[in-house]
N, C-alpha and C positions, 0 to 999 in steps of 0.2 A: 473566450474562446473556446476551452477545454470542453464546457458543456453543450456548443455548438458542434463541436469537430466530431463527437463520437456518434450522434443520430446520424450527422450527414453521410460520414463515411458507409454506416450500416445501410443508409437508404440507397446510398452508389451503388453498394455491394449486392443488394437486392435486386435493385434495378438490371444492375448488368448482367446477373445471375439469372433475369428472368423467374425470380420467386412470387411474384404480386399476382394475386388472382387477376383471372381475364376480365375483361369489361363484362358487367352483370353479375358479377360470381362475389362480389363483396359482402352480399348481406347488408343487414341491417341493424342501426344502431339499436340497442336493449337496455331497458333501463335497469334491469336483474343484472346484467354483466358490469355496467358501470357500479352499482353499488357492491358487488362483487371486489371488484378493480378496485373502488375505493376502501372499501374494507381492509384488502391487501396490504394498498399504501398504508393507510392509518397504521395498520399493525406494524410496518415495516422503520414509520418514523419515530415509534414507540422504541422500537429495539435499538436505532440508532441513538436516541437521545439517552437510553441508558448506556450503550457503549459509550458516549461520549464522555459520560459522568466516571466510568471505568479507566479508560486510557487515557482521558484530556484531561483531568481534574487536580491529577498532581502535582503541577506547576502551580496552580492557583493555591493550595493547601498549603505548600511547601513555602511558596512568597507571605500568605500571611501569617505564618507560626514562624518560619525560621528566618526570612528574609530575602532580600534581592540574591546577593550573594550567593546563598547555597540553591536558591531556585534556578542560577545561571549554572551551575556546577550540573545539576540534574539534566537540565536541557541538553549539554555537551555530552554528559556521561551517558546519557540513552539515545544518543541519535543513531549509532551503530544498533542500538537493540530494536530501535523500530523498523531500519530499513532490512536488518535481516528476516524480522517477524513477518512484514510483508511479503520478503521474497519467498520466504517458507509458504504462506498462506496461499499461494498463487499456486500452488499443485492443485489445492483443492477446487480454488475458484474459476480453472479454466476448466475444471471437469463436470460443471455446474449445468451447462447444456447437455450436456452427454446426459447425465444422470434425469434430468428432466424428462429427456425423450424416451429413457428407459420408464419411469413413471408413468408417462402417458400411454404408453404402448402395455402397462402392468406386465412387465416382464421382470419380476421380483426376484427370481433364483438368479437372473444374470445380474440384476443391478444389486443384490446383498454383496457377490466377487467382487463386482467393481468395487463398491463402496470400500468392500475390505481392502483390495487393492491399491486404493488411495490412500486410506488412513494409514496403514502400518509404514509405506513409505514417507508420509510425510511426518509424521512422528519422531522416525528413526532419523530424517533429515534433521528433522529439530533438535533432538539428541545431541547429533552430529555438532551442526551449528553452536549450540548452547556450550560445548565442552570447549570448541574453539572461543567463543566469544567470552567466556570467562578467564580465559588461559591470555587473550590479548588486549582485552578492551581496556583495562586498566593502563597500560602500555600506551597505547594507541593516544588514550587522553593526553598523557604526559607528554609525550611529542607533539600531538594536535596545538595544543595549550602553550609550549614551551615551558613545561613545569609548573606553569602559572595556577593550574586547576589540581588539586588531589584528589583522586579518585580510589579510594578503597575497595582492594580486591572483593571483598565480602560484599558490597554490593553488586559487581559482576555475579559471583555466586547463585544469588537472588535471584537475579533479573534472570541469569540462564536457567534456574528451574521454572520460572514464570514464564520464559519461551516454551518448554515444553507440555506445560502446563494450556498453556494458551494457543497452542498448535492442534493439540487435542479437542479441548472447546471447541475451537473454530472450526474444526472437521463435521462435527456431532450437532451443534446449533444451526448453522450453516446449511446441513441438510436438512434440520428442521423447515428454513426457511424456503429449501428446493421444494420440500412437498407442498408447499402454501398453505399447510395446514397450520399455524402458529399456535392457534389456541391462545394458552396462558403464559407462553414467552414473551407475550406481550408485556408483561408483567414483570418477569424473571428478572429482567436485565436492567429494567427500570429501580426495581426493588435492590438490588445487588448493589448499583450505583448509590445510591440513596444510602444503601449499609458502608460499603466502602467509603465516601465520601465521610459520614460520620465517625468511623473506626480510624481513619489515618487523621482527621483532624483532632481527636483527643490523644491519639498514640506517639503523634511525629514531633512534639514536646520534647519528652522522656526518650524517644526512642531513636530520632532522626531518620536519615531516608532508610535502614533499612527496615524500620517499623512500616513506613509506607509500603515498601516491596512485598512484606510477609501480609499484609492487610489484603491487598491486590490477591495474592497466592489464595490465599485462604477465601474470599469470598468469592472466585473465580472457582475454584473446586465444590464449594457448598451449594453455588448458586446455578449458575449457569450451567458449568461443568455437569452436577448431578441430575439436571433438570435435561441435559441434551442426552446423557447416557439413558437416562429412562425412557424417553422417546424414541430413541433409536431402537432401544430393547423392543418396545411395543410393536413399533413399525417393521420390524423383521422377526417377530416372535420368537426372541431370544432372550436368553438369559442375561440377568446384569454382568454377570462374569464372563459370559461370552463377547459381551460388547467391550 
């Protein structure tokens, strides 16, 4: 239902606002355009596969190495982390169409300022949310589960750090996706996911849940984070320090 409701609402909105081309102005199907769009979709698919390995493989690794009880604790303890992170990411996500229009019009100076005006509040909001999360989540889990699940505050501190890192990575890497010039990023996320799965699988036995979170932070910084910063610096012709 969700998959069909979005396109249906978009169609009705375009029809009501009379945004469709007039009769005879639709143009013709182009094999070149189809290959370009298909290639872009293929790259997005590879990026999404890598993202799933990074963000959704923890439960499987923990279940395999530490058991179902620890996996259940992880699922409950990180529920608010996922919710808050998605809320923070929406600041950039809703700005995608406006940034795309500036890219199409080649308004590079305005684009750079608008992008900076999005990144700085997003990361600042993530830092504020991370502090609140680190202070409150363990108490929330205790009350929510009626003291049945012990969730150490150390996990929240590490997740708070990952929240800030992921917000910055999300901004830079999603901007690369908006430019539609994915290039090597199609492999960066996938390689990061493979490295994370291997590292977490090897360290979770002796390090527990903190080891999994630390692996996530390190992989995000070294792979998608570093690549996103480098691509943004090249696009805007800025130094890495400025970005």
